[in-house]
LUMPA-336391 format. One record per residue: z, x, y of N, C-alpha, C in turn. Coordinates in Angstrom, 3 decimals. Layout:
! LUMPA-336391
<r <Z; X; Y>; <Z; X; Y>; <Z; X; Y>>;
...
//
This chain:
! LUMPA-336391
<r <307.396; 32.300; 86.493>; <306.492; 32.480; 87.620>; <305.038; 32.289; 87.188>>;
<r <304.723; 32.689; 85.947>; <303.345; 32.562; 85.458>; <302.894; 31.095; 85.464>>;
<r <303.787; 30.185; 85.039>; <303.435; 28.762; 85.034>; <303.142; 28.267; 86.439>>;
<r <303.944; 28.697; 87.379>; <303.753; 28.277; 88.763>; <302.388; 28.728; 89.281>>;
<r <302.008; 29.935; 88.964>; <300.702; 30.446; 89.393>; <299.559; 29.692; 88.720>>;
<r <299.732; 29.336; 87.467>; <298.696; 28.574; 86.763>; <298.580; 27.163; 87.338>>;
<r <299.721; 26.577; 87.681>; <299.699; 25.254; 88.308>; <299.008; 25.333; 89.667>>;
<r <299.263; 26.385; 90.407>; <298.594; 26.596; 91.701>; <297.087; 26.646; 91.500>>;
<r <296.641; 27.377; 90.474>; <295.209; 27.482; 90.189>; <294.618; 26.124; 89.816>>;
<r <295.368; 25.354; 89.030>; <294.915; 24.009; 88.674>; <294.812; 23.117; 89.911>>;
<r <295.810; 23.190; 90.774>; <295.803; 22.378; 91.991>; <294.607; 22.730; 92.869>>;
<r <294.311; 23.991; 92.999>; <293.138; 24.410; 93.783>; <291.859; 23.864; 93.157>>;
<r <291.770; 23.935; 91.836>; <290.582; 23.448; 91.135>; <290.435; 21.933; 91.315>>;
<r <291.525; 21.207; 91.236>; <291.481; 19.758; 91.433>; <291.059; 19.440; 92.864>>;
<r <291.579; 20.191; 93.834>; <291.184; 19.991; 95.233>; <289.691; 20.245; 95.420>>;
<r <289.168; 21.267; 94.756>; <287.740; 21.581; 94.843>; <286.915; 20.456; 94.202>>;
<r <287.358; 19.975; 93.037>; <286.668; 18.863; 92.373>; <286.659; 17.638; 93.279>>;
<r <287.805; 17.354; 93.905>; <287.906; 16.197; 94.795>; <286.948; 16.327; 95.980>>;
<r <286.846; 17.518; 96.552>; <285.923; 17.726; 97.672>; <284.484; 17.460; 97.234>>;
<r <284.137; 17.895; 96.034>; <282.791; 17.655; 95.513>; <282.570; 16.168; 95.236>>;
<r <283.588; 15.476; 94.724>; <283.512; 14.042; 94.483>; <283.284; 13.295; 95.794>>;
<r <284.029; 13.677; 96.818>; <283.888; 13.029; 98.126>; <282.501; 13.259; 98.713>>;
<r <281.988; 14.472; 98.562>; <280.675; 14.790; 99.107>; <279.582; 13.970; 98.421>>;
<r <279.667; 13.828; 97.114>; <278.634; 13.116; 96.362>; <278.772; 11.596; 96.406>>;
<r <280.011; 11.083; 96.372>; <280.207; 9.652; 96.213>; <281.015; 8.981; 97.324>>;
<r <281.580; 9.748; 98.243>; <282.295; 9.172; 99.373>; <283.658; 8.600; 99.046>>;
<r <284.243; 9.024; 97.913>; <285.596; 8.573; 97.561>; <286.447; 9.782; 97.190>>;
<r <287.741; 9.662; 97.471>; <288.673; 10.721; 97.084>; <289.188; 10.437; 95.668>>;
<r <289.967; 11.335; 95.127>; <290.483; 11.182; 93.762>; <291.328; 9.922; 93.619>>;
<r <292.236; 9.682; 94.547>; <293.086; 8.489; 94.437>; <292.253; 7.214; 94.481>>;
<r <291.224; 7.192; 95.321>; <290.350; 6.023; 95.365>; <289.605; 5.864; 94.044>>;
<r <289.091; 6.953; 93.516>; <288.381; 6.899; 92.244>; <289.277; 6.462; 91.106>>;
<r <290.493; 6.986; 91.073>; <291.426; 6.600; 90.009>; <291.846; 5.139; 90.159>>;
<r <291.958; 4.659; 91.397>; <292.285; 3.247; 91.617>; <291.156; 2.363; 91.108>>;
<r <289.920; 2.724; 91.425>; <288.774; 1.944; 90.958>; <288.689; 1.955; 89.435>>;
<r <288.921; 3.102; 88.844>; <288.904; 3.222; 87.389>; <289.986; 2.337; 86.769>>;
<r <291.180; 2.361; 87.331>; <292.287; 1.546; 86.817>; <291.986; 0.065; 86.937>>;
<r <291.419; -0.345; 88.070>; <291.066; -1.751; 88.251>; <289.945; -2.163; 87.310>>;
<r <289.048; -1.248; 87.038>; <287.958; -1.528; 86.107>; <288.492; -1.831; 84.714>>;
<r <289.472; -1.055; 84.288>; <290.041; -1.239; 82.951>; <290.962; -2.458; 82.880>>;
<r <291.743; -2.688; 83.940>; <292.731; -3.767; 83.923>; <292.147; -5.112; 84.356>>;
<r <291.143; -5.073; 85.196>; <290.563; -6.307; 85.720>; <291.166; -6.731; 87.042>>;
<r <292.487; -6.844; 87.058>; <293.181; -7.305; 88.265>; <294.594; -6.758; 88.233>>;
<r <295.024; -6.183; 89.354>; <296.360; -5.597; 89.434>; <296.984; -5.888; 90.789>>;
<r <298.299; -5.957; 90.802>; <299.014; -6.030; 92.075>; <299.124; -4.613; 92.633>>;
<r <299.496; -4.515; 93.874>; <299.682; -3.206; 94.512>; <300.731; -2.396; 93.743>>;
<r <301.831; -3.033; 93.379>; <302.899; -2.352; 92.656>; <302.455; -1.863; 91.289>>;
<r <301.700; -2.697; 90.577>; <301.213; -2.301; 89.251>; <300.271; -1.116; 89.352>>;
<r <299.385; -1.161; 90.337>; <298.445; -0.061; 90.517>; <299.173; 1.220; 90.906>>;
<r <300.115; 1.109; 91.829>; <300.887; 2.281; 92.244>; <301.617; 2.923; 91.083>>;
<r <302.168; 2.093; 90.219>; <302.872; 2.598; 89.043>; <301.904; 3.336; 88.109>>;
<r <300.724; 2.778; 87.920>; <299.725; 3.419; 87.056>; <299.286; 4.770; 87.604>>;
<r <299.165; 4.847; 88.934>; <298.664; 6.060; 89.570>; <299.764; 7.053; 89.933>>;
<r <301.006; 6.618; 89.876>; <302.106; 7.495; 90.266>; <302.179; 7.714; 91.762>>;
<r <301.809; 6.683; 92.527>; <301.829; 6.780; 93.984>; <302.983; 5.960; 94.558>>;
<r <303.415; 6.346; 95.740>; <304.426; 5.559; 96.440>; <303.791; 4.247; 96.904>>;
<r <304.597; 3.238; 97.184>; <304.030; 1.985; 97.701>; <303.183; 2.189; 98.962>>;
<r <303.636; 3.060; 99.845>; <302.897; 3.332; 101.071>; <301.528; 3.945; 100.774>>;
<r <301.494; 4.948; 99.898>; <300.219; 5.593; 99.560>; <299.295; 4.640; 98.817>>;
<r <299.869; 3.803; 97.948>; <299.054; 2.824; 97.228>; <298.406; 1.862; 98.210>>;
<r <299.157; 1.412; 99.191>; <298.607; 0.509; 100.211>; <297.470; 1.166; 100.978>>;
<r <297.627; 2.440; 101.317>; <296.576; 3.173; 102.038>; <295.312; 3.281; 101.201>>;
<r <295.476; 3.601; 99.929>; <294.317; 3.730; 99.039>; <293.615; 2.386; 98.905>>;
<r <294.393; 1.325; 98.686>; <293.800; -0.001; 98.551>; <293.101; -0.439; 99.834>>;
<r <293.700; -0.171; 100.963>; <293.083; -0.525; 102.245>; <291.747; 0.201; 102.409>>;
<r <291.715; 1.470; 102.016>; <290.494; 2.262; 102.147>; <289.370; 1.725; 101.255>>;
<r <289.670; 1.473; 99.968>; <288.614; 0.982; 99.074>; <288.225; -0.462; 99.406>>;
<r <289.159; -1.208; 99.962>; <288.823; -2.567; 100.393>; <287.899; -2.510; 101.609>>;
<r <288.190; -1.634; 102.558>; <287.338; -1.481; 103.745>; <285.942; -0.997; 103.380>>;
<r <285.826; -0.245; 102.298>; <284.521; 0.250; 101.833>; <283.777; -0.792; 101.002>>;
<r <284.434; -1.903; 100.738>; <283.790; -2.985; 100.005>; <283.828; -2.849; 98.494>>;
<r <284.696; -1.975; 97.976>; <284.761; -1.743; 96.535>; <285.784; -2.625; 95.828>>;
<r <286.696; -3.208; 96.613>; <287.802; -3.983; 96.051>; <287.988; -5.246; 96.880>>;
<r <288.351; -6.317; 96.198>; <288.696; -7.553; 96.913>; <290.145; -7.901; 96.600>>;
<r <290.749; -8.667; 97.481>; <292.138; -9.100; 97.278>; <292.179; -10.611; 97.194>>;
<r <293.137; -11.092; 96.422>; <293.332; -12.535; 96.318>; <294.818; -12.831; 96.186>>;
<r <295.193; -13.998; 96.654>; <296.585; -14.438; 96.555>; <296.923; -14.777; 95.115>>;
<r <298.172; -14.510; 94.753>; <298.646; -14.918; 93.439>; <298.671; -16.429; 93.330>>;
<r <298.442; -16.939; 92.132>; <298.434; -18.393; 91.958>; <299.849; -18.948; 91.843>>;
<r <300.747; -18.202; 91.222>; <302.129; -18.657; 91.057>; <302.987; -18.326; 92.272>>;
<r <302.767; -17.136; 92.820>; <303.537; -16.672; 93.975>; <302.551; -16.300; 95.078>>;
<r <302.472; -17.105; 96.088>; <301.504; -16.904; 97.174>; <301.795; -15.652; 98.009>>;
<r <302.969; -15.056; 97.811>; <303.289; -13.818; 98.533>; <302.688; -12.608; 97.834>>;
<r <302.332; -12.769; 96.580>; <301.809; -11.662; 95.772>; <300.295; -11.538; 95.975>>;
<r <299.834; -10.304; 96.171>; <298.407; -10.034; 96.316>; <297.913; -9.313; 95.071>>;
<r <296.717; -9.663; 94.633>; <296.091; -9.009; 93.491>; <294.753; -8.436; 93.925>>;
<r <294.400; -7.324; 93.306>; <293.188; -6.616; 93.670>; <292.289; -6.489; 92.446>>;
<r <290.988; -6.584; 92.689>; <290.008; -6.414; 91.621>; <288.744; -5.788; 92.207>>;
<r <287.907; -5.250; 91.323>; <286.665; -4.626; 91.763>; <285.667; -5.670; 92.228>>;
<r <284.918; -5.308; 93.241>; <283.774; -6.119; 93.654>; <282.567; -5.612; 92.872>>;
<r <281.469; -6.290; 93.008>; <280.229; -5.824; 92.368>; <279.856; -4.443; 92.901>>;
<r <280.055; -4.239; 94.188>; <279.771; -2.929; 94.784>; <280.662; -1.845; 94.172>>;
<r <281.919; -2.175; 93.910>; <282.833; -1.235; 93.274>; <282.396; -0.905; 91.858>>;
<r <281.935; -1.916; 91.116>; <281.433; -1.686; 89.753>; <280.191; -0.802; 89.777>>;
<r <279.323; -1.051; 90.758>; <278.110; -0.240; 90.881>; <278.455; 1.213; 91.191>>;
<r <279.429; 1.417; 92.080>; <279.833; 2.782; 92.406>; <280.359; 3.493; 91.163>>;
<r <281.255; 2.838; 90.439>; <281.807; 3.452; 89.232>; <280.712; 3.782; 88.230>>;
<r <279.744; 2.907; 88.088>; <278.643; 3.149; 87.154>; <277.795; 4.337; 87.595>>;
<r <277.747; 4.592; 88.896>; <276.915; 5.691; 89.403>; <277.622; 7.047; 89.383>>;
<r <278.947; 7.027; 89.231>; <279.698; 8.292; 89.239>; <279.484; 9.003; 87.907>>;
<r <278.859; 10.153; 88.003>; <278.619; 10.980; 86.827>; <279.380; 12.279; 87.054>>;
<r <280.546; 12.381; 86.449>; <281.398; 13.546; 86.689>; <280.736; 14.845; 86.227>>;
<r <279.801; 14.753; 85.303>; <279.097; 15.964; 84.860>; <278.214; 16.515; 85.965>>;
<r <277.785; 15.646; 86.892>; <276.950; 16.087; 88.001>; <277.778; 16.708; 89.127>>;
<r <279.089; 16.508; 89.078>; <279.976; 17.071; 90.099>; <280.351; 18.482; 89.668>>;
<r <280.174; 19.409; 90.575>; <280.522; 20.798; 90.256>; <282.004; 20.868; 89.883>>;
<r <282.251; 21.319; 88.658>; <283.614; 21.380; 88.143>; <284.056; 22.833; 88.021>>;
<r <285.179; 23.179; 88.633>; <285.693; 24.551; 88.528>; <285.942; 24.931; 87.058>>;
<r <285.744; 26.185; 86.747>; <285.855; 26.688; 85.359>; <287.186; 26.342; 84.695>>;
<r <288.279; 26.462; 85.431>; <289.591; 26.209; 84.844>; <289.692; 24.761; 84.341>>;
<r <289.032; 23.817; 85.046>; <289.044; 22.434; 84.599>; <288.085; 22.212; 83.431>>;
<r <286.988; 22.932; 83.418>; <286.041; 22.824; 82.304>; <286.724; 23.204; 80.990>>;
<r <287.547; 24.235; 81.025>; <288.220; 24.654; 79.785>; <289.210; 23.608; 79.321>>;
<r <289.827; 22.895; 80.236>; <290.768; 21.836; 79.870>; <290.077; 20.671; 79.189>>;
<r <288.822; 20.414; 79.588>; <288.089; 19.265; 79.056>; <287.065; 19.662; 78.010>>;
<r <287.077; 20.918; 77.595>; <286.184; 21.364; 76.539>; <284.716; 21.342; 76.920>>;
<r <284.433; 21.557; 78.165>; <283.019; 21.570; 78.612>; <282.433; 22.959; 78.477>>;
//
């Protein structure tokens, strides 16, 4: 039971961090993690990104649609398979990632201890 309560506390802290991230930068955690993943990989398909993030195909599509509508991500057709879509960061997406300073986001104490802050 103790582990369950600690996980509950972590989940609350992550939710609080996400609310602060949204307030400061206008993106949720899944959007931020998608942008971060695309930044590191360069270009990913929806399936590849979903696998990296641990999201269902439906949730991955929603996240991609949201960041695309915000102008942070662009899509392009695959060169070998025209049915395949690939996503990459736009310049606006790179600028957003560069501006995100997680130290400026109020971080709950339980998360600070996990990251040695």
